C-alpha positions, -999 to 999 in steps of 0.1 A, spaced: 0 0 0 12 35 -9 22 58 20 -6 83 12 -31 55 11 -18 42 44 -22 76 60 -58 79 47 -65 44 61 -51 53 95 -71 85 97 -103 67 88 -95 41 116 -90 69 141 -122 86 130 -142 54 134 -127 49 169 -136 84 180 -171 80 167 -176 47 185 -162 62 218 -185 92 214 -215 69 208 -207 49 239 -204 80 260 -237 94 247 -254 61 254 -243 62 290 -249 100 296 -286 111 297 -307 137 313 -307 136 352 -324 160 376 -322 168 413 -353 187 425 -372 198 455 -401 176 467 -435 185 454 -446 188 490 -416 200 510 -415 196 548 -422 232 561 -439 229 594 -421 207 620 -438 188 647 -416 185 678 -427 149 683 -410 140 649 -376 149 663 -355 126 685 -342 151 710 -348 188 717 -361 208 687 -340 239 681 -356 273 680 -333 283 651 -354 295 621 -329 287 594 -299 265 599 -281 264 566 -280 279 531 -272 260 500 -240 275 484 -236 251 455 -248 218 441 -223 198 420 -221 165 402 -184 160 399 -170 193 386 -203 204 372 -224 229 391 -261 221 385 -294 240 391 -320 222 411 -350 213 390 -332 216 356 -320 186 337 -283 180 331 -263 153 313 -245 127 334 -235 90 332 -250 61 351 -227 65 382 -236 102 387 -247 99 423 -212 91 433 -202 127 426 -233 145 439 -223 171 465 -243 198 483 -221 226 497 -238 243 527 -231 274 548 -240 275 585 -263 305 589 -277 294 623 -254 314 645 -246 282 664 -219 255 660 -230 225 640 -216 190 648 -235 170 622 -260 170 593 -279 145 572 -297 152 539 -323 126 528 -334 120 493 -362 101 475 -359 80 443 -393 85 426 -386 60 399 -388 32 425 -422 43 438 -446 14 444 -479 26 458 -472 53 484 -436 41 491 -403 46 473 -366 40 480 -343 67 492 -308 74 505 -290 101 526 -257 119 526 -241 131 558 -215 153 575 -198 151 609 -212 133 639 -245 129 657 -265 121 626 -245 92 613 -262 63 595 -235 38 605 -206 47 583 -189 80 595 -183 108 571 -147 117 562 -151 152 579 -158 154 616 -149 191 622 -174 213 641 -188 238 616 -188 273 632 -213 300 622 -207 313 586 -184 284 578 -191 259 550 -193 221 548 -202 195 522 -227 167 522 -216 139 499 -209 102 498 -175 88 507 -165 56 490 -178 32 518 -211 51 520 -216 50 482 -209 12 481 -235 7 508 -260 27 488 -253 6 457 -257 -27 476 -290 -14 491 -304 -4 457 -292 -37 441 -312 -57 467 -343 -35 466 -347 -24 430 -344 -38 394 -330 -4 383 -293 1 383 -293 38 377 -318 67 384 -326 99 365 -346 116 391 -337 125 427 -360 145 451 -348 163 482 -368 152 512 -354 169 543 -323 180 561 -315 172 598 -289 194 615 -275 187 650 -260 215 670 -232 214 696 -258 219 724 -276 187 714 -306 204 699 -319 194 664 -332 214 634 -353 197 607 -364 212 574 -373 203 539 -373 237 523 -340 256 522 -328 288 507 -298 291 484 -272 316 475 -284 312 439 -321 319 441 -326 294 413 -317 267 438 -340 279 466 -370 259 476 -403 277 471 -429 262 493 -465 260 482 -486 286 500 
């Protein structure tokens, strides 16, 4: 084969490889969305809280929501692969005026809904609200400091094992925010399902 013909052939092979790789990536990446619950938890009954209910009006503010390196807007679709929940991260700011020792953010998986029930999961920070596997960060969050709610590797693997046992779905496109539990250094607890955000597009707007 002539040199020029070989170069053309090699270029065609590279082009085919790129197209195949792109097709595979596009097949895995699809629209995902993280959104507020249609009926967010606004009014808190003290009997629903294990411990003393805090009198703090607002505990935290959402600073950013990311999937990997991508900042997303709650309620708006974005492209991501099947393993996208591994990189989901909520960055929060302590606006309570009190030291926070722990927090847990709970989510629902609407695609698993059967009757009135559906599967869910949670992400946590610090101590006091642990679901069994401690978060990597245990530092007390002082007023106006920030912290992140996300999976560490052990927590993510536990989530995957739970989903595999309970659902025929291996990946989910829709995640709803259910509620956040915050524990303060004095032992009191704050609970809420409708939070404000630095970016108003990410703030919860409770139905009147």
